[in-house]
C-alpha positions in Angstrom: -20.4 -23.6 -23.8 -19.3 -20.8 -20.7 -18.1 -22.9 -17.8 -20.2 -21.5 -15.3 -18.7 -22.2 -11.4 -21.6 -21.4 -9.3 -20.4 -22.4 -6.5 -20.8 -19.8 -3.2 -17.8 -19.2 -1.6 -17.1 -17.7 1.4 -15.4 -15.1 0.3 -18.9 -14.3 -1.3 -21.1 -14.5 2.0 -18.8 -12.6 3.5 -19.2 -9.6 0.7 -22.5 -10.1 2.0 -22.3 -10.1 5.5 -19.4 -6.7 4.7 -22.3 -4.4 2.6 -24.9 -5.5 5.5 -22.4 -3.7 7.7 -21.9 -0.7 5.8 -25.5 0.1 5.2 -26.8 -0.3 8.6 -23.4 2.3 9.8 -23.7 4.5 6.6 -26.6 4.8 7.5 -26.5 5.1 11.6 -23.9 5.1 13.0 -20.7 6.8 11.3 -20.7 10.1 11.5 -20.6 12.8 9.0 -17.6 16.2 10.0 -19.0 17.5 7.1 -18.0 15.5 3.6 -14.6 14.9 5.3 -15.8 11.4 5.6 -16.8 11.1 2.5 -14.2 11.9 1.0 -12.0 9.7 3.4 -13.7 6.9 2.2 -13.2 8.3 -2.1 -9.3 8.1 -1.4 -9.2 5.0 0.4 -10.7 3.4 -3.2 -8.5 5.4 -5.0 -5.8 3.5 -3.3 -7.3 0.0 -3.6 -7.7 0.7 -7.0 -3.9 1.5 -7.2 -3.1 -1.2 -5.2 -4.9 -3.6 -7.7 -3.0 -1.3 -10.6 0.2 -2.8 -9.6 -0.8 -6.4 -7.8 -1.7 -7.1 -11.2 1.4 -5.4 -12.8 2.9 -7.8 -11.3 1.6 -10.4 -11.8 1.5 -9.9 -15.7 5.3 -10.0 -15.2 5.3 -13.8 -13.9 3.5 -14.8 -17.1 5.5 -12.5 -19.5 6.5 -15.6 -21.3 2.6 -16.0 -22.3 2.3 -12.8 -25.4 -1.1 -13.5 -24.7 -1.8 -13.6 -21.4 0.7 -10.7 -20.4 -0.9 -8.2 -22.9 -4.1 -9.4 -21.3 -3.7 -9.0 -18.0 -1.9 -5.4 -19.2 -5.2 -4.3 -20.6 -6.6 -5.5 -17.3 -4.3 -2.9 -15.9 -5.8 0.3 -18.0 -9.6 -0.8 -16.6 -7.9 -0.6 -13.3 -6.4 2.4 -13.6 -9.7 4.4 -15.2 -11.9 3.5 -12.4 -9.4 5.3 -10.4 -9.5 8.4 -12.4 -13.1 8.2 -12.3 -12.6 8.1 -8.5 -10.4 10.5 -8.5 -12.6 13.0 -11.2 -9.8 12.9 -14.0 -7.6 14.6 -11.0 -10.5 16.9 -10.8 -10.3 16.3 -6.8 -6.2 17.3 -6.8 -7.1 20.0 -8.5 -10.4 22.2 -9.1 -9.3 25.6 -10.6 -7.9 23.7 -13.2 -10.7 23.9 -16.3 -12.9 21.1 -16.9 -12.3 21.5 -20.6 -8.6 19.4 -19.7 -10.1 16.5 -17.2 -12.8 15.9 -20.5 -9.8 14.5 -22.3 -8.1 13.1 -19.8 -11.0 10.9 -19.3 -11.9 10.8 -23.0 -7.5 9.1 -22.5 -8.8 7.2 -20.6 -12.0 5.3 -20.7 -10.4 5.3 -25.0 -7.7 2.6 -24.1 -9.4 0.0 -22.8 -12.4 0.0 -25.0 -10.1 0.2 -28.1 -7.9 -1.7 -27.6 -10.3 -4.4 -26.9 -10.4 -4.2 -30.9 -6.9 -5.5 -30.6 -7.0 -9.3 -32.2 -4.3 -10.3 -29.5 -7.2 -9.4 -26.5 -9.9 -10.6 -28.7 -8.7 -14.2 -28.9 -7.8 -14.4 -25.3 -11.6 -12.6 -24.2 -13.0 -15.3 -26.2 -11.3 -18.2 -25.2 -11.3 -17.4 -21.6 -15.3 -17.7 -22.9 -15.7 -20.6 -23.6 -12.6 -22.8 -22.0 -12.5 -21.2 -18.1 -14.7 -21.1 -15.3 -16.7 -17.9 -14.5 -17.4 -16.5 -11.0 -21.6 -16.7 -10.8 -21.7 -15.3 -7.9 -19.1 -12.6 -8.1 -19.5 -11.1 -11.3 -23.4 -10.6 -9.8 -22.4 -8.5 -7.1 -20.2 -6.7 -8.8 -23.1 -5.5 -11.0 -25.5 -5.6 -8.5 -24.0 -3.7 -5.8 -22.9 -1.1 -8.8 -26.6 -0.7 -9.5 -27.3 0.0 -6.1 -24.4 2.8 -5.3 -27.0 3.8 -8.8 -29.9 4.1 -7.0 -28.1 6.2 -4.1 -26.9 8.6 -6.3 -29.5 8.9 -9.1 -32.8 8.5 -6.8 -33.8 5.7 -8.3 -36.9 3.1 -7.5 -36.3 2.1 -4.3 -34.3 4.7 -3.3 -36.0 5.7 -0.3 -34.6 2.4 1.3 -30.9 2.2 1.2 -30.6 6.2 1.7 -32.3 6.9 5.2 -31.5 10.1 5.5 -30.8 12.5 2.3 -27.4 14.1 3.7 -26.2 10.6 4.0 -26.9 10.6 0.2 -23.5 9.9 -1.1 -22.2 8.2 2.1 -24.3 5.6 0.9 -23.1 5.7 -2.8 -19.7 5.2 -2.0 -20.4 2.6 0.6 -22.1 0.9 -1.4 -19.5 0.8 -4.0 -16.9 -0.6 -1.6 -18.2 -4.5 -2.2 -18.6 -3.8 -6.6 -14.9 -3.2 -6.1 -13.8 -5.8 -3.6 -16.4 -8.2 -5.8 -14.2 -6.9 -8.6 -10.8 -7.6 -6.6 -12.0 -12.0 -6.4 -13.0 -11.6 -9.8 -8.8 -10.9 -10.3 -8.4 -13.5 -7.7 -10.6 -16.0 -9.0 -8.9 -16.2 -12.9 -6.1 -15.8 -11.9 -5.6 -18.5 -9.3 -7.2 -20.8 -11.3 -5.0 -19.8 -14.8 -1.9 -20.3 -12.8 -3.1 -23.7 -11.3 -3.9 -24.7 -16.0 -0.4 -23.3 -16.3 1.8 -25.5 -13.8 -0.5 -28.2 -14.1 2.0 -31.2 -15.5 1.9 -31.8 -19.4 
């Protein structure tokens, strides 16, 4: 049976406070400057995702003597890089003149790698092991899905959109701002797993 960690950490409270501040600031205080502000937020998100790629690679090298762990963390790098690719529209943000067909190929590759490698025996076994024996941070996962859903509501005008986006011209800004706590929650899940993993590895036999 999985070991659910339901403790509400300070980091979870920070996520809640940050999201509320972003909601207020995005609807009332942050100037749009056309689309410049939205682009700036998008680029900051992309830099954060690149940082997580590099950080996870750095951590993976620390556990390279443990083959299954090393392969698992390399696999998570593919996920971070896929999110990075999505954030820059697979490169279209920088080279809009290139035909969309090529970006569909890039998207297919970046999405396909992390999904297809799930079926590798080592990755699948490590996922199952973690699910059965490692602690699962419930609130971090909950907030990741919650703010992903909130960003989706802002983007696609779903139910409750009118309470989230108070001015139609701020739709894109609110969407991007609500993705920030989602990405931070994903990072917290990563840090949580790595912290517990290091405790286990460093525990005297």
